[in-house]
C-alpha positions, 0 to 999 in steps of 0.5 A, a space after each residue: 500499500 505504500 507504494 501505491 501512496 508513493 506513486 500516486 503522490 510522485 505522478 501528482 507532483 511530476 504534473 505539476 512540473 513545467 513541460 518545456 515551451 516546445 512541448 506546451 501545445 502538445 501536453 497538458 495537465 491539471 490535477 484536482 484535489 478536494 474533499 469527496 462525500 460519497 454514499 453507496 455502502 463501500 467507499 468510506 463517508 468522507 475522504 481526501 480526492 486527488 485526480 491527476 490527468 496528462 494529455 498529448 494532443 495532435 492534430 487528429 489524435 488525443 491520448 488522455 490518462 487520467 486516475 483518481 485516488 481517494 485517502 482516508 485515515 492516511 490510508 487509500 481506499 479507492 484507486 482507479 485509472 484510464 487511458 483514453 485514445 481518440 482519432 479524428 478524420 478531418 472534417 469534410 462537408 461536415 461530415 467526420 469519423 472518429 475512433 475511440 479506445 479505453 482501458 481502465 481499472 479500479 483498485 480497492 484496499 479490500 481486495 475489489 478490482 475491474 479491468 475493462 477494455 472497450 473500442 467505439 467508433 462514431 461518425 459525426 454531422 456538423 451544422 458549423 458552429 450551431 450543432 450537430 448529430 453523432 452515430 457510433 457503436 463498440 464493444 467493451 470487454 469487461 473483467 472480475 465483474 458479474 458480467 460474462 461476456 463482451 458488451 455490445 454499445 451503442 448511442 446517438 446524440 445531438 447538440 446544439 450551442 447558443 449565445 456568444 462568448 462575448 455576450 452578457 450572458 456567455 454560452 450555453 451548450 445543449 447536449 442528449 445523449 442516448 446509449 444502449 447495453 447489451 451483455 450476458 450477466 451472471 445471476 447473483 442472490 446478492 443482485 440488488 436488481 434480482 437478476 437471479 430471479 431471472 433464472 426461475 421465469 426464464 423457460 429454458 431453466 426449470 424452476 428447480 433448477 434455477 432454485 438449485 442454481 441459485 442454493 449451489 451459488 452460495 455453496 460456491 458452484 456456479 451460478 446461472 447466466 442470462 442475457 441482459 439490456 438497458 438503456 440510458 437517455 442523458 441530457 446536460 446544459 454546459 453553460 459559460 459566462 466570464 469565469 463560471 462555468 456551470 454543468 447540469 445533466 440527468 438521466 433516465 435508464 430503460 430497462 427490465 426490474 432485474 437490469 435496472 435497479 429502483 436508485 438506477 432509474 434516474 439521476 441528476 448532478 450538477 457542477 460549477 467551476 470558478 477560474 481565480 486565473 488562468 491555472 487556478 479554479 475552485 471546483 464544486 459540485 454534486 448528485 447522483 451516479 447510476 450503477 455501472 455494471 460493466 465497472 461493478 460499481 453501484 449507484 451513489 450519492 456524492 458531493 465535492 468541493 476542491 481545487 484545479 490546478 494547471 500548468 497549461 490548462 486543459 480547454 474548456 468545454 463539453 460538447 463530444 465533438 470539435 466545433 469550428 470555432 473561427 467565429 469565436 476569435 476575440 482578439 488577435 494581436 502582432 507586436 515586433 519583438 525587442 530583439 529587432 530581428 524581424 520577429 513578430 509575435 501573433 497573439 490570439 484569443 479564443 477559448 474552448 478549443 484544441 488547436 489555433 494555427 495560422 498562415 500566410 505567404 510569410 510560411 510559403 501559405 503552410 499552417 503554422 500551430 500556436 503555442 498555448 499560454 493560458 486557458 484562451 491564450 495563444 501565441 507564436 513568434 513568426 519572422 515578418 520582414 517589413 511590408 504588407 503581408 496576407 494571414 489567415 487564421 483556423 482553430 480545431 481544424 476548421 475553415 481558413 478565415 480572416 482574423 478578427 479586427 484588421 482588414 481584409 481582400 478578396 484573393 484568388 481562390 475566391 476566399 478572403 484573406 487579412 492583411 498586416 502591416 509591418 513597419 521598418 525598425 527605426 534605426 538608432 542615432 548614430 553617437 555623436 562624438 
């Protein structure tokens, strides 16, 4: 147990160590720390929660590792971790494909542990910046839980975004998802959903055989199995206004009584985040979570409050797809570097995005990726000779557009391009002898 605690503390400290600036556009990290209260009969009623996250970003792929550890009375009570890889195709006529893979593990001090690997594909249809829909499916394989087969998972969803980042009331994103699970489950006399009773109700299993199966299970022999299926319908809203983010979700689970327990039929949860600056935020929230049969986790009520600390903050937003955020670029600036070597610093403010690129005649019209310097601040130094130059900007691989606040002109390809003027550096006065 001491090795686990040392490993968690080491990882948490490593995530807050500054990374080289050359990698800052690809690596972001954060850690949440605070008090966590839960009521599910397994975890302590109150514990300190540490939740580190590390993310590596590429133009069409993202690798994320995150975990959490609950410490009570100076001992580790529960730890879990998950590694997620997301691969996306370029957006063509508003359509893009996505593949998601996850590998997770949960470890409990009382020798309770679960593992799961799942893979899913999705197809998104985007309606500019206003919304979109997606349809997907995949398979999940859990271990060390009362599920004896791979689970078939299908999902569909829709989202829409209203408001403006610069408006008084900010922006709100509404998301609705429908997810269906199908798998083979071990009937157990300890199952709160009474799954074992379904063996007696099944025409393929006589009542006396089912009764013997339940009795034999208590003696250590194998129980009966049955096909389980349930569906989740969930809606959420994510509201951003200034330095405040509010997220609320509510859901309902459909299925037979032996697959859906009463404590997992309905759930509601909410989270509030207040950013003190671009690296520190106060987080609080709570609510109800349904049972997760594939992870072997029961339904639970929880409450939490703490801090989020980030060196290179992970961008905000709860929309499950990338948006063409170009119209959300708030400001664009260029400043000459004091070195006087013909270098200009490009400064762009845009929040809730993953990548920001510029290109122009100064780069031979090849994209240059800006470096994240804060929650909504992006910078890059580029060589620019005195004179007039053409420049365009894009975010999240969307369409190229002129930066805001500068003159534009039509190019030779039926589009628009921004114009910037770089002044010649002033020559220093010669010393008078």
